[in-house]
VOPAGU-2260 file (C-alpha; in pm, 1 decimal, decimal comma):
REM VOPAGU-2260
SITE   aa  ch    i         X         Y         Z
SITE  MET   A    0   -5218,7    2413,3   -1694,9
SITE  ASN   A    1   -5247,1    2633,9   -1998,4
SITE  GLU   A    2   -5470,2    2444,4   -2243,7
SITE  LYS   A    3   -5398,5    2687,3   -2530,6
SITE  PHE   A    4   -5026,4    2618,9   -2495,3
SITE  LEU   A    5   -5084,4    2242,1   -2509,2
SITE  GLY   A    6   -5327,9    2281,2   -2798,9
SITE  MET   A    7   -5064,0    2471,1   -2995,9
SITE  LEU   A    8   -4814,0    2196,3   -2912,8
SITE  GLY   A    9   -5059,6    1938,2   -3051,8
SITE  LEU   A   10   -5101,9    2146,4   -3367,5
SITE  ALA   A   11   -4724,0    2161,5   -3413,1
SITE  LYS   A   12   -4713,9    1782,0   -3372,4
SITE  ARG   A   13   -4975,9    1731,2   -3644,3
SITE  ALA   A   14   -4779,3    1967,4   -3869,7
SITE  GLY   A   15   -4467,6    1754,1   -3817,5
SITE  LYS   A   16   -4275,1    2038,6   -3654,3
SITE  ILE   A   17   -4174,1    1874,7   -3325,9
SITE  GLN   A   18   -3942,6    1599,2   -3210,4
SITE  THR   A   19   -3957,4    1424,4   -2875,9
SITE  GLY   A   20   -3713,2    1238,9   -2654,5
SITE  GLU   A   21   -3396,1    1358,5   -2489,1
SITE  ASP   A   22   -3143,1    1223,1   -2743,0
SITE  ILE   A   23   -3332,9    1340,1   -3051,1
SITE  CYS   A   24   -3398,2    1683,6   -2898,9
SITE  SER   A   25   -3035,5    1716,6   -2796,2
SITE  LYS   A   26   -2929,7    1650,1   -3157,9
SITE  ALA   A   27   -3189,1    1904,4   -3280,5
SITE  VAL   A   28   -3038,0    2168,1   -3049,1
SITE  LYS   A   29   -2680,5    2092,3   -3157,0
SITE  SER   A   30   -2766,2    2092,4   -3529,0
SITE  GLY   A   31   -2952,8    2422,6   -3508,6
SITE  ILE   A   32   -3292,5    2272,7   -3600,8
SITE  SER   A   33   -3458,5    2337,3   -3265,4
SITE  LYS   A   34   -3623,8    2676,4   -3208,7
SITE  LEU   A   35   -3766,7    2599,9   -2863,3
SITE  ILE   A   36   -3716,6    2322,9   -2609,5
SITE  ILE   A   37   -3987,5    2229,9   -2360,6
SITE  VAL   A   38   -3868,8    2032,0   -2057,9
SITE  ALA   A   39   -4118,2    1856,2   -1830,7
SITE  CYS   A   40   -4118,0    1979,5   -1470,7
SITE  ASP   A   41   -4092,4    1619,6   -1349,7
SITE  ALA   A   42   -3803,7    1523,6   -1580,0
SITE  SER   A   43   -3499,1    1382,6   -1402,1
SITE  ASP   A   44   -3234,8    1626,0   -1280,9
SITE  ASN   A   45   -2982,1    1473,3   -1523,1
SITE  THR   A   46   -3217,3    1522,7   -1817,9
SITE  LYS   A   47   -3292,1    1882,6   -1718,3
SITE  LYS   A   48   -2925,0    1962,5   -1669,6
SITE  SER   A   49   -2801,1    1807,7   -1994,5
SITE  ILE   A   50   -3070,8    1960,5   -2215,4
SITE  THR   A   51   -3065,0    2307,1   -2055,6
SITE  ASN   A   52   -2684,4    2317,5   -2072,4
SITE  SER   A   53   -2703,9    2236,6   -2445,1
SITE  CYS   A   54   -2969,8    2504,8   -2492,7
SITE  LYS   A   55   -2755,9    2766,1   -2317,0
SITE  TYR   A   56   -2445,4    2670,3   -2515,4
SITE  TYR   A   57   -2622,4    2670,8   -2854,0
SITE  ASN   A   58   -2842,2    2969,9   -2764,1
SITE  VAL   A   59   -3175,9    2787,4   -2796,3
SITE  GLN   A   60   -3466,0    2910,8   -2585,1
SITE  TYR   A   61   -3612,8    2661,0   -2340,1
SITE  ILE   A   62   -3899,0    2652,0   -2092,9
SITE  GLU   A   63   -3987,7    2416,6   -1810,4
SITE  LYS   A   64   -4358,5    2339,9   -1826,2
SITE  CYS   A   65   -4612,6    2060,4   -1761,8
SITE  SER   A   66   -4560,8    1703,4   -1654,8
SITE  LYS   A   67   -4411,6    1425,1   -1865,9
SITE  ALA   A   68   -4761,8    1274,5   -1894,9
SITE  GLU   A   69   -4910,3    1600,9   -2027,9
SITE  LEU   A   70   -4628,9    1651,7   -2277,9
SITE  GLY   A   71   -4670,4    1290,2   -2388,5
SITE  LYS   A   72   -5047,0    1319,4   -2425,6
SITE  PHE   A   73   -5021,7    1620,2   -2656,2
SITE  THR   A   74   -4734,7    1479,1   -2860,9
SITE  GLY   A   75   -4881,4    1133,4   -2915,9
SITE  ALA   A   76   -4674,7     933,8   -2666,3
SITE  ASP   A   77   -4717,1     788,0   -2318,4
SITE  SER   A   78   -4483,4    1033,4   -2155,0
SITE  ARG   A   79   -4215,7    1269,7   -2278,7
SITE  ALA   A   80   -3956,7    1459,2   -2075,0
SITE  VAL   A   81   -3827,6    1677,7   -2359,8
SITE  VAL   A   82   -3994,3    1823,6   -2670,2
SITE  SER   A   83   -3821,8    2022,4   -2943,5
SITE  VAL   A   84   -4025,3    2267,8   -3152,2
SITE  ASN   A   85   -3846,3    2293,5   -3488,4
SITE  ASP   A   86   -4035,8    2583,1   -3644,6
SITE  ASP   A   87   -3998,3    2955,6   -3571,0
SITE  ASN   A   88   -4368,7    3032,6   -3611,2
SITE  PHE   A   89   -4485,4    2747,9   -3385,4
SITE  ALA   A   90   -4218,4    2834,1   -3126,4
SITE  LYS   A   91   -4335,8    3197,1   -3122,5
SITE  ALA   A   92   -4704,5    3095,8   -3107,0
SITE  ILE   A   93   -4640,0    2854,2   -2818,2
SITE  LEU   A   94   -4452,5    3121,7   -2622,2
SITE  ASP   A   95   -4731,9    3372,8   -2696,8
SITE  LYS   A   96   -4989,9    3130,8   -2551,8
SITE  LEU   A   97   -4789,8    3110,6   -2228,6
SITE  ASN   A   98   -4786,0    3487,4   -2177,3
């Protein structure tokens, strides 16, 4: 797992630039707030399908990365299936860390 990517995610959390949870992230995508969606690899098929379909429809970039436990750990929760990054600079930095 890419520690720099998760570290950047934690930084975005401390800056108040992320939201977590499927419903909240789905609303962020639909309202145009979300700049990047991160979906846990072990999220349910329904969750993956609904969030990725929204991302495609509203033209929001998404990636499938980490486990729910890892996403939760770096966003201050037990486990999270979906994380929305709501800042252009953090979204770009997170994607840069993955490449």
